[in-house]
C-alpha positions as CSV (number, residue, x, y, z in Angstrom):
1,M,-160.1,-35.8,70.6
2,P,-159.3,-38.2,73.6
3,A,-161.5,-41.3,73.6
4,F,-163.2,-40.5,76.9
5,E,-164.2,-37.0,75.7
6,S,-165.7,-38.5,72.6
7,Y,-167.5,-41.0,74.7
8,Q,-169.1,-38.2,76.6
9,D,-170.1,-36.4,73.4
10,D,-171.7,-39.6,72.1
11,L,-173.6,-40.1,75.3
12,A,-174.9,-36.5,75.2
13,L,-176.0,-37.1,71.7
14,I,-177.9,-40.4,72.3
15,T,-179.3,-39.1,75.6
16,D,-181.0,-36.2,73.8
17,A,-182.1,-38.4,70.9
18,V,-183.6,-41.1,73.2
19,K,-185.5,-38.5,75.2
20,G,-187.0,-37.2,72.0
21,A,-187.9,-40.8,71.0
22,G,-189.5,-41.3,74.4
23,R,-192.0,-38.4,73.6
24,I,-192.9,-40.1,70.3
25,A,-193.4,-43.5,72.1
26,L,-195.6,-41.9,74.8
27,K,-197.8,-40.3,72.1
28,G,-198.2,-43.6,70.4
29,Y,-198.8,-45.4,73.7
30,N,-201.7,-43.0,74.5
31,A,-203.2,-43.1,71.1
32,V,-206.7,-44.7,71.1
33,N,-206.3,-46.1,67.5
34,R,-202.9,-47.7,66.9
35,Q,-201.6,-49.4,63.8
36,I,-200.3,-52.9,64.7
37,W,-199.3,-55.8,62.3
38,D,-197.2,-58.9,62.3
39,K,-193.8,-58.4,60.5
40,S,-193.4,-62.2,60.8
41,H,-195.2,-65.0,62.6
42,N,-195.8,-64.1,66.2
43,H,-193.6,-60.9,65.9
44,P,-195.9,-57.9,66.2
45,V,-194.8,-54.4,65.3
46,T,-196.5,-51.0,65.6
47,Q,-196.4,-47.8,63.7
48,T,-194.8,-46.3,66.8
49,D,-191.8,-48.7,66.4
50,I,-191.3,-47.4,62.9
51,D,-191.8,-43.7,63.9
52,V,-189.3,-44.0,66.7
53,N,-186.8,-45.9,64.5
54,D,-187.0,-43.2,61.8
55,Y,-186.6,-40.4,64.3
56,L,-183.5,-42.0,65.8
57,Q,-181.9,-42.8,62.5
58,N,-182.4,-39.3,61.1
59,R,-181.2,-37.7,64.4
60,L,-178.2,-39.9,65.0
61,I,-176.9,-40.4,61.5
62,Q,-177.2,-36.8,60.7
63,A,-175.0,-36.0,63.7
64,R,-172.6,-38.9,63.1
65,P,-172.6,-39.7,59.3
66,D,-169.5,-41.8,59.6
67,Y,-171.1,-44.2,62.1
68,G,-172.7,-47.5,61.1
69,W,-176.3,-48.4,61.9
70,L,-178.1,-51.5,63.1
71,S,-181.7,-51.5,64.2
72,E,-184.5,-54.0,64.7
73,E,-186.7,-52.0,62.4
74,T,-184.2,-51.3,59.6
75,K,-182.7,-53.8,57.0
76,D,-179.2,-54.6,58.0
77,D,-176.9,-52.8,55.6
78,K,-173.7,-54.2,57.2
79,S,-172.4,-50.7,57.7
80,R,-171.3,-51.7,61.2
81,H,-168.5,-53.8,59.6
82,Q,-167.1,-50.9,57.7
83,C,-167.3,-48.2,60.4
84,R,-165.1,-47.6,63.4
85,R,-168.2,-47.0,65.5
86,S,-171.9,-48.0,65.1
87,F,-175.2,-47.3,66.6
88,V,-177.2,-50.4,67.7
89,V,-180.8,-49.5,68.3
90,D,-184.0,-51.1,69.5
91,P,-186.7,-48.4,68.9
92,I,-189.1,-50.2,71.3
93,D,-187.8,-53.2,73.1
94,G,-190.9,-54.9,74.5
95,T,-193.4,-54.2,71.8
96,R,-195.8,-56.7,73.3
97,A,-195.8,-54.7,76.5
98,F,-196.3,-51.5,74.5
99,I,-199.3,-53.1,72.7
100,D,-200.7,-54.3,76.0
101,R,-200.1,-50.9,77.6
102,T,-198.0,-52.3,80.4
103,P,-195.0,-50.3,81.6
104,H,-192.3,-52.7,80.6
105,F,-191.0,-51.4,77.3
106,A,-187.9,-49.2,76.6
107,I,-186.0,-47.4,74.0
108,S,-182.4,-48.7,73.7
109,V,-179.4,-47.1,72.0
110,A,-175.7,-48.1,72.2
111,V,-172.6,-47.0,70.4
112,I,-170.3,-50.0,69.5
113,E,-166.6,-49.8,69.0
114,N,-164.4,-52.9,68.3
115,G,-167.4,-55.1,68.8
116,L,-168.2,-53.8,72.3
117,P,-170.5,-51.1,73.6
118,I,-168.8,-47.9,74.8
119,V,-171.8,-45.7,75.7
120,A,-175.4,-46.6,76.2
121,A,-178.8,-45.0,77.0
122,L,-182.0,-46.8,77.7
123,Y,-185.3,-45.1,78.6
124,N,-188.6,-46.4,80.0
125,P,-190.8,-43.4,79.3
126,L,-193.8,-44.6,81.2
127,K,-191.8,-44.9,84.4
128,D,-189.5,-42.0,83.5
129,E,-186.5,-44.3,84.2
130,F,-183.4,-43.2,82.2
131,Y,-180.4,-45.5,82.4
132,T,-176.9,-44.4,81.1
133,A,-173.4,-45.8,81.0
134,I,-170.0,-44.9,79.7
135,K,-167.2,-47.5,79.4
136,A,-165.1,-47.5,82.5
137,K,-167.1,-44.7,84.1
138,G,-170.0,-46.4,85.7
139,A,-173.8,-46.6,85.1
140,A,-176.6,-44.5,86.4
141,L,-180.4,-44.3,86.7
142,N,-181.7,-40.8,86.3
143,G,-178.2,-39.5,87.1
144,T,-177.7,-41.5,90.3
145,P,-175.0,-44.3,90.2
146,I,-176.3,-47.8,90.4
147,K,-174.9,-51.2,91.4
148,V,-176.1,-54.8,91.1
149,S,-177.2,-56.7,94.1
150,P,-174.8,-58.8,96.2
151,C,-177.2,-61.8,96.1
152,N,-175.3,-65.1,96.3
153,A,-178.0,-67.8,96.3
154,I,-180.4,-69.0,93.6
155,K,-183.1,-70.0,96.1
156,N,-185.5,-67.2,96.8
157,C,-183.5,-64.8,94.5
158,R,-185.5,-62.1,92.6
159,M,-185.5,-63.5,89.1
160,I,-187.0,-62.0,85.9
161,G,-188.1,-64.6,83.4
162,Y,-191.0,-66.9,82.7
163,P,-192.0,-68.9,85.8
164,R,-193.2,-72.0,83.9
165,K,-189.8,-72.6,82.3
166,F,-188.1,-72.6,85.7
167,R,-190.8,-75.0,87.1
168,R,-190.4,-77.3,84.1
169,L,-186.6,-77.4,84.8
170,G,-187.0,-78.1,88.5
171,W,-185.1,-75.1,89.6
172,P,-185.0,-74.0,93.3
173,P,-187.9,-71.8,94.3
174,M,-187.4,-68.2,93.3
175,N,-189.4,-65.0,93.3
176,V,-190.0,-64.8,89.5
177,S,-191.4,-61.8,87.8
178,V,-192.4,-61.4,84.1
179,V,-191.1,-58.3,82.2
180,N,-191.4,-58.3,78.4
181,S,-188.4,-56.2,77.4
182,M,-185.1,-58.0,77.7
183,A,-183.1,-54.8,77.7
184,Y,-185.3,-53.3,80.5
185,R,-185.0,-56.6,82.4
186,M,-181.2,-56.3,82.4
187,C,-181.4,-52.7,83.6
188,L,-183.6,-53.7,86.5
189,V,-180.9,-56.1,87.4
190,A,-178.2,-53.4,87.0
191,S,-180.1,-51.1,89.4
192,G,-180.4,-53.8,92.1
193,A,-184.2,-54.0,91.9
194,Y,-183.8,-57.6,90.8
195,D,-181.0,-60.1,91.2
196,A,-180.9,-61.8,87.8
197,T,-182.6,-62.5,84.5
198,I,-182.4,-65.4,82.2
199,A,-183.6,-65.8,78.6
200,F,-183.5,-69.4,77.3
201,T,-184.3,-68.3,73.7
202,P,-181.9,-66.4,71.4
203,K,-181.6,-62.7,71.7
204,S,-180.6,-60.1,69.1
205,D,-177.8,-57.5,69.2
206,W,-180.4,-54.7,69.5
207,D,-181.9,-56.4,72.5
208,L,-178.6,-56.5,74.4
209,A,-176.1,-53.9,73.3
210,A,-177.1,-51.0,75.6
211,A,-178.0,-53.2,78.5
212,V,-174.8,-55.2,78.4
213,L,-172.8,-52.0,79.0
214,I,-175.2,-50.7,81.7
215,I,-175.0,-54.1,83.5
216,S,-171.2,-54.2,83.2
217,E,-170.7,-50.7,84.5
218,A,-173.0,-51.5,87.4
219,G,-170.7,-54.4,88.4
220,G,-172.7,-57.2,86.9
221,I,-172.0,-59.9,84.3
222,T,-173.8,-60.8,81.1
223,T,-173.0,-64.0,79.1
224,T,-174.8,-66.4,76.8
225,I,-176.3,-69.4,78.6
226,T,-173.1,-71.3,77.8
227,G,-171.0,-68.7,79.7
228,A,-169.5,-67.1,76.5
229,P,-169.0,-63.3,76.4
230,I,-171.3,-61.4,74.1
231,R,-169.9,-59.4,71.2
232,F,-171.6,-57.2,68.6
233,D,-169.3,-57.6,65.5
234,D,-170.4,-61.0,64.2
235,E,-172.0,-61.5,60.8
236,K,-175.2,-62.7,62.4
237,T,-177.2,-60.5,64.8
238,S,-178.6,-63.2,67.0
239,N,-177.0,-64.7,70.1
240,L,-177.8,-67.7,72.2
241,G,-179.9,-67.2,75.3
242,V,-178.7,-64.9,78.0
243,I,-177.8,-65.0,81.7
244,C,-177.4,-61.6,83.5
245,A,-176.7,-61.2,87.2
246,G,-174.3,-59.9,89.8
247,P,-170.9,-61.4,90.2
248,N,-171.9,-63.6,93.2
249,L,-174.9,-65.1,91.5
250,Q,-173.8,-65.4,87.9
251,P,-171.5,-68.4,88.4
252,L,-174.2,-70.2,90.4
253,L,-176.7,-69.7,87.6
254,L,-174.2,-71.0,85.0
255,E,-173.6,-74.1,87.1
256,Q,-177.3,-74.6,87.5
257,I,-177.9,-74.4,83.8
258,K,-174.8,-76.5,82.8
259,P,-176.6,-79.9,82.8
260,L,-179.2,-78.5,80.5
261,I,-176.6,-77.2,78.1
262,D,-174.7,-80.5,78.1
263,A,-177.9,-82.4,77.4
264,F,-178.7,-80.0,74.6
265,Y,-175.5,-80.6,72.8
266,K,-175.8,-84.4,73.2
267,S,-179.4,-84.6,72.0
268,N,-180.0,-86.1,68.6
269,N,-183.5,-84.4,68.4
270,K,-183.3,-80.9,69.9
271,V,-186.7,-79.9,68.7
272,R,-188.3,-82.9,70.5
273,D,-186.2,-82.6,73.6
274,F,-186.0,-78.9,74.2
275,S,-189.0,-77.2,72.5
276,H,-190.5,-76.7,75.9
277,L,-187.9,-74.0,76.5
278,G,-189.2,-71.9,73.7
279,T,-191.4,-68.9,74.6
280,T,-194.8,-70.2,73.4
281,P,-198.1,-68.4,73.4
282,E,-199.0,-70.4,76.5
283,D,-195.9,-69.1,78.3
284,R,-196.8,-65.6,77.4
285,Q,-200.2,-66.0,78.9
286,E,-198.5,-66.1,82.3
287,N,-197.9,-62.4,81.7
288,K,-201.7,-61.9,81.2
289,R,-203.1,-64.3,83.7
290,M,-204.7,-61.5,85.7
291,Q,-207.7,-59.9,83.9
292,L,-207.1,-56.4,82.6
293,L,-209.1,-54.0,84.8
294,H,-209.4,-50.3,84.1
295,L,-211.5,-48.2,86.5
296,V,-212.8,-44.8,85.5
297,I,-213.5,-42.5,88.5
298,G,-213.9,-38.8,89.1
299,G,-214.8,-36.2,91.6
300,E,-214.3,-32.6,92.8
301,L,-210.7,-31.9,93.8
302,I,-209.6,-29.5,96.5
303,D,-207.0,-28.2,94.1
304,P,-207.3,-29.0,90.4
305,M,-203.5,-29.4,90.1
306,K,-203.4,-32.1,92.8
307,T,-205.1,-35.4,93.3
308,E,-206.9,-34.9,96.7
309,F,-210.6,-35.2,96.5
310,K,-212.9,-32.8,98.3
311,D,-215.2,-35.5,99.5
312,L,-214.3,-39.2,99.0
313,T,-217.9,-40.2,99.7
314,A,-218.9,-38.3,96.6
315,V,-216.4,-39.9,94.2
316,D,-218.1,-40.7,90.9
317,F,-217.5,-44.3,89.9
318,I,-218.1,-44.5,86.1
319,G,-217.3,-48.2,85.7
320,A,-214.8,-51.0,85.2
321,F,-213.5,-51.8,81.7
322,P,-211.6,-54.7,80.2
323,N,-209.3,-52.6,78.0
324,Y,-207.9,-49.2,77.6
325,E,-209.9,-48.2,74.6
326,K,-213.2,-48.8,76.3
327,A,-212.0,-47.0,79.4
328,C,-210.8,-44.1,77.3
329,E,-214.2,-43.8,75.7
330,A,-215.9,-43.7,79.1
331,W,-213.4,-41.2,80.4
332,K,-214.0,-38.8,77.5
333,A,-217.7,-39.0,78.0
334,A,-217.4,-38.3,81.7
335,A,-214.9,-35.5,81.1
336,Q,-217.8,-33.5,79.6
337,R,-219.1,-33.0,83.2
338,T,-216.0,-30.9,84.0
339,V,-217.1,-28.1,81.7
340,D,-219.2,-26.4,84.4
341,N,-216.8,-27.2,87.3
342,A,-213.1,-26.6,86.9
343,H,-212.4,-28.7,90.0
344,M,-214.0,-31.8,88.6
345,R,-211.5,-34.3,87.2
346,Y,-211.9,-37.9,85.9
347,F,-209.2,-40.5,85.8
348,I,-208.4,-43.9,84.3
349,L,-206.9,-46.3,86.9
350,H,-204.9,-49.3,85.5
351,A,-206.1,-51.4,88.4
352,H,-204.6,-54.6,87.1
353,E,-201.2,-53.1,87.4
354,L,-201.9,-52.3,91.1
355,I,-203.3,-55.8,91.8
356,D,-200.5,-57.7,90.0
357,P,-197.6,-55.3,89.5
358,D,-195.1,-58.0,88.5
359,K,-197.5,-59.7,86.0
360,D,-196.9,-63.0,87.6
361,G,-200.4,-63.9,88.7
362,I,-199.7,-63.2,92.3
363,I,-201.6,-60.4,94.1
364,G,-199.6,-57.5,95.5
C-alpha cells in the first residue's frame, strides 16, 4: 500500500478512536464524584485518564498489533524502538484543567514513523474542536484547513504561557493567556487563534507528538527552547522546554530567549539561578486567580428545545456556588420543579469562564 494511503487509513483509525475517547472523557468530566489521586508529587491523575488510556490502547492495538505504544498512563515497554510505526498517546493532556472543570484539556494521539509524526488527531471534547493532520497534506480544525498567524513581533503578540515567568524575565509586554494543556496550546497556535506558546519546563513525547505535526502542517515551527528540532525516537521520553510559533515569530522568540539559555549553561548552580522558571504552585495560582463562580438559574422557556425564556423578569435565580459539585446539587434540587411544567428548565452557568475566559485574571 502506498505510504499516503496508509497515512489516511491510520488517520481514519485514530480519528474514530479519539472521538470515542472524547465521549468517555465527557462522561468523567460531568460526573459528580470523581476519583483523583497523585501518581507522583504534584502530578494528579484521575480515573478518567486511565479509562481513556485503556480504551485507546485496546482500540488502537487491536487494529494495529504490529505498532508500538507509548502513553503517559502506561509503563514504557520500549516497543516503539522495535516497530516501524508507533502510537504516542496522551489520554488527557491538561489533567489539571479537567479536574478544575475548565475547557482546556484534550485527547492527543499521533502515529510516529522514523522518529517523526506522520498523522495526528487531537480533540477538545468540551469545545468540540477536532484537530487533524497528515504529513505533507496540511492540518485542519473540524475539517477546515488552518494556518498559523503571520505575527512578526514579540511586543503585544498573543502568547500562551504563565504571565509571571515572562514578567520575571523582563520580556516585552504581551497578551498572555493561561491554558493548561501543552498540546492544546500548540493547536491554538496552529489555528491562528494565538501567535505563540512557550514552555520553559521539560515536556514529554506524549505532550508534543500530535501537536508538533499539526503545527508543522499549519505552517508553524516547534523547537526546544535551544532551537533544536524535536524527535520521538530517543531512549528518554522527555524534552527540554518548547517554543512554538509561526515562521515570522519563531526566530524572534529564539533570539529573545538566547541570553537565558547561554546563562543557564554557564551557571554553576542551576537550581539556585533558574528555579524561578519552574512551574510552581504559585505560578499555577495565576490560572485560578479569579474565584470560581457557578450560577444556577431557571425559568419557563418558549420552546423547551431552545434557550429563550418566556419572561426574563420571572427567571428563577437559585444561587451562586463556589464549585461545580455544589452547583450540581442545587441544580438537581431545582430540576424537581420541572416535573409539572415541561417548559421549565434549570441551568448551571460557569460564570467564572465568562468573566475571565483566558484564565489570566483579566476581566473579559
